[in-house]
C-alpha positions, 0 to 999 in steps of 0.5 A: 500500500502506498502512502498518501499525504496525511493532510491535504488543501481543501476546496472552499466548498468543503467548508460548512458550520463545525468543519475542522481544519488547520491554518498557519499564518503569522497573523490574521485579524479574525483567526488571531496570531499563530506565530507560524504554527498550524493551529486546529480550529472549526469554521463557525461562519462568522461575519459582520453585516455592517462591514461585510466581513466573512470568515470565508474571506479569510479562509479564501485568502489562506487557501490561495497562500496554502496556509490551510490544510485538513487531515485526511480521514483515518482509522482514528477518526472512524474509531472516535465515532464508536466504530470497532476496527474488525479486519482488513479485507486485504492490505488496502481496505479497512472494515469497522462495525458499530451497534446502532439503535434504529426504529427497527431495534439494535442493528449492526452497522458496518463501514468499509473504508479504502484509504487510498481513495477515500471511498467509504461504504456505510451499510447496516446488517439485518438481523438473522432469522433462523440463522439466515441473514436477510436482504444480503447482496454482493458488492463487486471490488476489484479483485474480490467480493463483499457480501453485505446483509442489509441496506447501504446507507452511504457509498462514495468519497469521504475525505475527512473526519468532518465530512464523516460526522455529517454523513453519520448524522444524516444517515442516522448513525450518530 
């Protein structure tokens, strides 16, 4: 497995309330003095109607100067949301599980993560009935197959912890 950078420069479109990022600027009136060190902050959408100031204007400037970065999603981020690492399907794919209380009762939620591409599959396992998993289907991946019993909640790219939190909230996992 080749190693990718731990951080990347986000696009301005990724910013939303609560988005976690790091910035490095010697001084910025809205974001305070950092003395050239990377500082972790959350986007709060600050602005002033009278002056026209918005936090996004400062962030756009910092992005253009490559003074903003975001940590790629990683195993620790996923585990911090209550998922338990289960297994590596192969060298490049990580599998996690979490019990989730839904309207159907207690279900198991699976999360398959491919770090190199930031690809995430989030699905729920249906209960066994007489020892048989209900609603199973097979996902074709290059060089192997995964059988999932239940329903897909999300399938796509998740680059960072903030995006994962949004998806987990929107799908009822958090």
